[in-house]
N, C-alpha and C positions, 0 to 999 in steps of 0.2 A: 984807612979807607978814604976814598976820594969823596968829594962833594956830590958827585953824580950818583954814587952808590947809596949814600945816605938819603937822598931825595927819593929814590926808588923805594927804599924800605919804609919811609914815612908814608908815602902814597899807598903802599900795600896795606899798611895797618889802618889807615883812615877809612878805607872802604871795607866794611865787614862782609865776610863771605856768606852767601845764602845757600843753605843746604836744603836740598829737596828730600822730602819723606814720601815714601810710597805707601799709600793707604788704599787698599783694595784696588790696586792697579792704577790709581790716579795720583798725579803729582800734586802735593799740597805744600805750600810754603809756610813755614812757621810764622812768618810775619803777617800772613793773612788771618791767623787765628786771633780773635779779640782777647785783650788782656783780662785775666781773672777767670777765664773759662777753663775748667779742668779738661784735660785732653786724655783720651784713651787710645791706645794703638789700634783697637778694634774698629775705630772710625766713628764711635758713638760717644756722646757726652754722658757724664754720670747723671745729669739732671733729666734726661729723656728716659721715661719708664719703658720697659719692654711691653710691646703690644701683645695682648692675649689672643690666642687663636680664635678666630671668628669675629673679632671686633671690626675688622675692615669691611665685613659684609653686613654690619648692623645687627648681628645675632646676639641674643641674651641666653646663654646656655643654662643659667640657673633658674630662670623663670619658665622656660619652655616645658619641662616635665610637669610642673604644677598646673599650668594652663591646659595641658593635654588631659590630665586626670579630671579636671573640672568639666571639660567638654565631654569626656566619656561618661561621667556621672550624670550630667544633664541629658545626654542622649538616652541613657538607660532609663531614667525617670520618665522621659517622654514616651519611650517604647512601652513601658509598663502601663502608663496612663492610657495609651492607645488600645492596648489589649483589654483593659478593664472596660473602657467605653464600648469597644466592639462586642464584648460579651453581654453587657447590659442592653445594647441595642438589639442583639439577637433575641434575648429573652423578651424584650418589649414587643418585637415583631411576632413572636410565638404567642404571647399573651393576647395581643390584639386579634390575631387570626382565630384563636380559640374562642374569644368573646364574640367575635363577629359571627362565627359558625353557630354558636349557641343561641345568639339573638335570632338568627334566621330560622333556627330549628324550632324555637318556641314563640315565634312572632305572632302566630294565630291563636295562642292560648286564650287570650281575652275574648276573641270572637267565639271560640268553641264554648266557653263558659256561658255566653249569652244565648247560644243556640240550644243548649242542653234542656232547658225547660220546655222548649217546643217539641223536642224528641219525647220527653216524658208525657206531654199531653197527647201526642199521637198514639203512643203505646197504650195509654189509658182508654182512649177512644176505641181502639181495636179490642181491648179486653172487655170493655162494657158492651160492645156490640155482639160479642159472642154469646152473652146470656140473654140478649133481647131478641125474641123471635120476630118482632116486627121491623127490625133494622133491615134496610135495603142492602142487598149483597153488593151492588155496584158501588155504592158509597163506601162501604167497608173496604172493598178492593182498592178503590182510589186512595184511601188513607194509608192502606198497607203499602201500596206502591210508592207513595210519597215518603213514607218512613224508610223504606229500603233504599231509595235514592239518596236520602240524606245520610244514611249509614255508610253508603259507598263513598260519599265525599269525606266522611270522617276517616274511613279506612285509607283513603288516598293520602291524607295528612297524618297518618299513623296515630289516629285516635281510636282506641279500642275499649270496649266495655270490660269491666272486671267480672270474672266468673266467681260467684260467691256461694251459691247454694251447694251444700254438701262439702264445702271446704272448711278447714279450721279457721277459727276467728283470728284475723291478723289486724291489730290496731293501726298498722301502717296504711291499710286499704279499706278497712271496714269501720263503720260507726254503729256501735250497738245501741239500739233504741230500747230494747227490753230483753229479758230472758224468759224462756218458757220451759216448764218442766215436761220432760218426755222420756219414755222408755225406748223409743225407736232409734234414737241417736245417742252417741256418746256426748260427754260434756264438752262445751265450747265449740260446737259445730253450728254453722249457719244453716238454719232450717227454713227461713223465709227472707225474702228480699223485698223491702218496701220501696226502695229507689235505687236504680242502677248507678254504679260508680264507673268512672272512665279514667284512663291513663293516656298520656301523650308522650311518646318517645321514652317510656319507662318513668315518666314523671307523673305524679298524681295530679289529676285535674279536679276530681270530686270523689270523695269516699262514698262507698255504698252504705245505705242505711239498711241494717239487717236486724233480724231477731236471732238470738243465740240460744242454743239448747242448754239446759241445766239438769242435773241428775235429781231424781226425786229423793226426798229424805227417807231413809230406811226406818222401819218400825222398830221401836225400842224393845229390847228383850223383856219378855214377861207381860207385855201389853195384851197379847192374845189370850193368855191364861186368865187375866183379870176380867176381860170382856166375857169369856165363857163362863166364869163363875158367877158374874152378875146375871147373865141370862138364865143360868140354872136356878139361881135364887128366886128369880121372878117366876119361873115355871112351877116351882113347888107350891106356892100358895094357890096358884090357879088350879092345880090338880086336887088339892084338898077341898076347895070350894065345889068342884065337880062331884066329888065323892059324897059330900053332904047333900 
């Protein structure tokens, strides 16, 4: 070989050839890869972990179902609490409405109790004037008219007298003052009324003071025979004295 040929071969060996590698369509030179870095033909280094789906959007797939269940549970509890409060409020409104209506219904009960003695005195005045022949008819008529007007006011507010005479004794409406033995009425029948009772909307304002009938005790058997024998024994000595 000549000297020129040997120079050419040395120059060719001195300059290393650079080979290009195709990685995903891009030309990458081996010399550009830093030393000590493992290289994979897929274009990714072994040190870089694979990205999980959804990480690039900041999502946490493992925590999302738990948070959703907690949110649903809280929403259900709030809904149940709302239903209970709504039911309690409805019951409260009904109770207040009922109590208000009842208060209005019996608001005048105290006033009625105070007026009842006045009614009693007017009735007594009319009854006593009926037995007094010197009583003036005009005065009696005026008292009677006053009594009727007051009873009309009572009727307007649903205050009514209790019908007692001839009725069975009822401790809910009658106050028995005494019992009277009689054969004209059965037992436990109101035969006299000393003071009228009144009710207001089916509520007792004042019970009626009454006298109740009681049955007479029956004669013991044989009592009549003993009395007749005693009378006969008394008559026999009288007859003997007359004969003498």
